[in-house]
C-alpha positions as CSV (number, residue, x, y, z in Angstrom):
1,X,95.6,83.8,190.9
2,X,92.3,85.5,190.4
3,X,88.8,83.2,190.4
4,X,87.2,82.6,187.0
5,X,83.9,84.8,186.9
6,X,81.8,81.9,187.2
7,X,83.2,80.4,190.2
8,X,83.2,83.7,191.9
9,X,79.3,84.4,191.0
10,X,79.1,80.8,192.5
11,X,80.6,81.8,195.6
12,X,78.6,84.9,196.3
13,X,75.7,83.1,195.6
14,X,76.8,80.4,198.3
15,X,78.1,83.1,200.8
16,X,74.6,84.8,200.4
17,X,72.0,81.5,200.8
18,X,73.7,80.5,203.6
19,X,73.5,84.2,205.4
20,X,69.8,84.4,203.9
21,X,69.1,81.1,205.4
22,X,70.1,82.1,208.6
23,X,68.4,84.9,209.1
24,X,64.9,83.0,207.9
25,X,65.6,80.6,210.4
26,X,65.8,82.8,213.5
27,X,62.9,85.7,212.4
28,X,62.0,86.5,215.7
29,X,65.3,85.9,217.7
30,X,68.1,88.6,218.8
31,X,71.3,87.3,217.0
32,X,74.6,87.9,218.1
33,X,76.7,88.2,214.9
34,X,80.8,88.4,215.0
35,X,83.1,88.9,212.5
36,X,85.9,86.0,212.7
37,X,89.6,86.8,212.4
38,X,91.3,84.5,210.1
39,X,92.7,82.2,212.4
40,X,89.2,81.4,213.4
41,X,87.9,80.8,210.3
42,X,85.3,77.6,209.8
43,X,87.3,75.1,207.6
44,X,84.5,73.1,206.5
45,X,81.4,75.8,206.5
46,X,81.2,79.0,205.1
47,X,79.5,80.2,208.7
48,X,80.1,79.1,212.4
49,X,77.0,79.0,213.9
50,X,75.5,78.0,217.3
51,X,71.9,78.8,217.6
52,X,71.6,82.5,217.9
53,X,75.2,83.0,217.8
54,X,76.8,83.5,214.4
55,X,80.4,83.8,213.3
56,X,81.1,84.9,209.7
57,X,84.3,85.7,207.8
58,X,84.7,89.1,206.2
59,X,85.4,87.7,203.1
60,X,82.1,85.5,203.0
61,X,80.0,88.8,204.4
62,X,81.7,90.7,201.0
63,X,80.8,88.0,198.9
64,X,77.1,87.5,200.5
65,X,76.8,91.3,200.1
66,X,78.0,91.6,196.1
67,X,75.4,89.1,195.6
68,X,72.7,90.7,197.8
69,X,73.3,94.0,196.2
70,X,72.7,92.5,192.7
71,X,69.5,90.9,193.6
72,X,68.2,93.7,195.3
73,X,68.6,96.4,192.3
74,X,67.3,93.5,189.9
75,X,64.1,93.0,191.7
76,X,63.4,95.7,193.9
77,X,61.0,97.3,191.4
78,X,59.2,94.1,190.5
79,X,55.4,94.5,191.4
80,X,55.6,90.1,192.3
81,X,55.5,89.5,195.8
82,X,54.9,86.7,197.9
83,X,54.7,89.0,201.2
84,X,51.1,88.6,202.8
85,X,48.8,91.5,203.7
86,X,51.0,94.0,201.7
87,X,50.1,96.7,198.8
88,X,52.0,94.5,196.6
89,X,55.0,97.4,196.3
90,X,57.4,95.1,197.9
91,X,59.4,92.2,196.5
92,X,60.5,89.3,199.3
93,X,63.6,88.8,197.2
94,X,64.8,92.2,197.4
95,X,63.4,92.5,201.4
96,X,65.3,89.6,202.4
97,X,68.6,91.0,200.5
98,X,67.9,94.1,202.3
99,X,69.2,92.6,205.1
100,X,72.6,91.4,204.1
101,X,73.2,94.5,202.4
102,X,72.5,96.5,205.5
103,X,74.7,93.9,207.9
104,X,77.7,94.9,205.5
105,X,77.0,98.7,204.7
106,X,74.4,100.0,207.3
107,X,74.5,103.4,205.8
108,X,72.5,102.2,202.7
109,X,70.2,104.5,202.7
110,X,68.1,102.8,199.4
111,X,68.0,99.5,201.5
112,X,66.7,101.0,204.5
113,X,64.2,103.0,203.1
114,X,62.8,99.9,201.3
115,X,62.8,98.2,204.4
116,X,60.9,101.5,206.1
117,X,58.6,101.7,203.0
118,X,57.8,98.0,203.2
119,X,56.5,98.7,206.7
120,X,54.2,101.2,205.6
121,X,53.0,99.0,203.0
122,X,51.6,96.3,205.2
123,X,47.8,96.6,205.1
124,X,46.4,95.0,208.6
125,X,47.6,96.5,211.9
126,X,48.1,93.2,213.3
127,X,50.3,92.0,210.5
128,X,52.4,95.5,210.7
129,X,52.8,94.9,214.3
130,X,54.1,91.0,213.8
131,X,56.5,92.3,211.0
132,X,57.7,95.4,212.9
133,X,58.8,93.2,216.1
134,X,60.6,90.9,213.6
135,X,62.2,94.0,212.3
136,X,63.4,95.2,215.7
137,X,65.1,91.8,216.2
138,X,66.8,92.1,213.2
139,X,67.9,95.7,214.1
140,X,69.1,94.7,217.4
141,X,70.7,92.0,216.1
142,X,73.1,94.4,214.1
143,X,73.1,97.2,216.7
144,X,74.0,95.1,219.5
145,X,76.7,92.6,218.1
146,X,80.1,93.5,218.4
147,X,80.3,94.9,215.1
148,X,82.4,98.7,215.7
149,X,80.8,100.3,212.5
150,X,77.4,98.7,212.3
151,X,76.6,99.2,215.9
152,X,76.9,102.8,215.7
153,X,74.9,103.6,212.4
154,X,72.5,106.4,212.3
155,X,70.5,105.1,209.7
156,X,70.2,101.8,211.5
157,X,69.1,103.6,214.7
158,X,66.9,106.0,212.7
159,X,65.1,103.1,211.0
160,X,64.7,101.3,214.5
161,X,63.0,104.7,215.8
162,X,60.8,104.6,213.0
163,X,59.9,101.0,213.7
164,X,59.3,101.4,217.3
165,X,56.7,104.0,216.6
166,X,54.5,101.2,214.9
167,X,54.5,99.8,218.1
168,X,53.0,102.7,219.6
169,X,49.5,102.4,221.1
170,X,48.2,105.7,219.1
171,X,49.8,104.4,215.9
172,X,48.1,100.8,216.6
173,X,44.7,101.4,218.8
174,X,44.6,97.5,219.1
175,X,47.7,97.7,221.4
176,X,45.8,100.0,223.7
177,X,44.5,97.3,226.0
178,X,47.6,95.5,226.8
179,X,49.6,98.3,226.8
180,X,47.7,101.4,228.5
181,X,50.1,100.9,231.5
182,X,53.2,101.6,229.5
183,X,52.2,104.2,226.7
184,X,54.3,106.9,228.0
185,X,57.5,105.1,228.5
186,X,57.1,103.7,224.7
187,X,56.4,107.6,223.5
188,X,59.7,108.5,225.7
189,X,61.8,106.2,223.5
190,X,60.6,106.7,220.5
191,X,61.5,110.4,220.9
192,X,64.5,110.1,222.7
193,X,65.9,107.7,219.5
194,X,64.3,110.1,217.2
195,X,66.2,113.3,218.9
196,X,69.6,111.3,219.1
197,X,69.2,110.4,215.6
198,X,67.9,113.0,213.5
199,X,67.2,116.2,215.4
200,X,70.5,116.3,217.5
201,X,72.9,114.6,215.4
202,X,71.6,116.1,212.6
203,X,72.3,112.9,210.5
204,X,70.1,110.3,209.4
205,X,67.5,112.6,208.0
206,X,66.8,110.6,204.8
207,X,65.4,107.9,206.5
208,X,62.6,110.0,207.8
209,X,61.6,111.3,205.0
210,X,58.8,110.1,202.7
């Protein structure tokens, strides 16, 4: 029997807030995320958590995605922001919703570009670097987890390459001292990622456009 709309909405909100709270609790850590088979689904919780390891049933991810998508499109044009050192073009609720959206649908270009433009909107380079490092943790959590479709996403790899460029000394002069012995390595990595994601593969170009 189909669930009543009100109950379905409640389940979507509960699934989203559980997953979003987990992301918020580990902002600077690379997580291992796994989709649990039906035989291993938790009975008394929505998610199975063990520090930086997260297991979630596919149905919970679907429910969380449905709420995240609605929340994102309802708030992404809002000028109200609780994000410090930003130009005000990003909304915190929308930004958080994109994490769940990209976990479920790694080729969601609107969500990926929203995160890219938020990085550009941060006015202070120290804060931008801090956000970029946290963004790398989020992206690496998806790209290195045992998620077959997500780990091969050209959109996420292109976004990662874009974020990595903001950690290079030539984009952030304040980093030159600490990275002066390694800038060539960072440049090489960024160029290789861009070549794989855009120039050679011929996919993901949209994420690089303004």
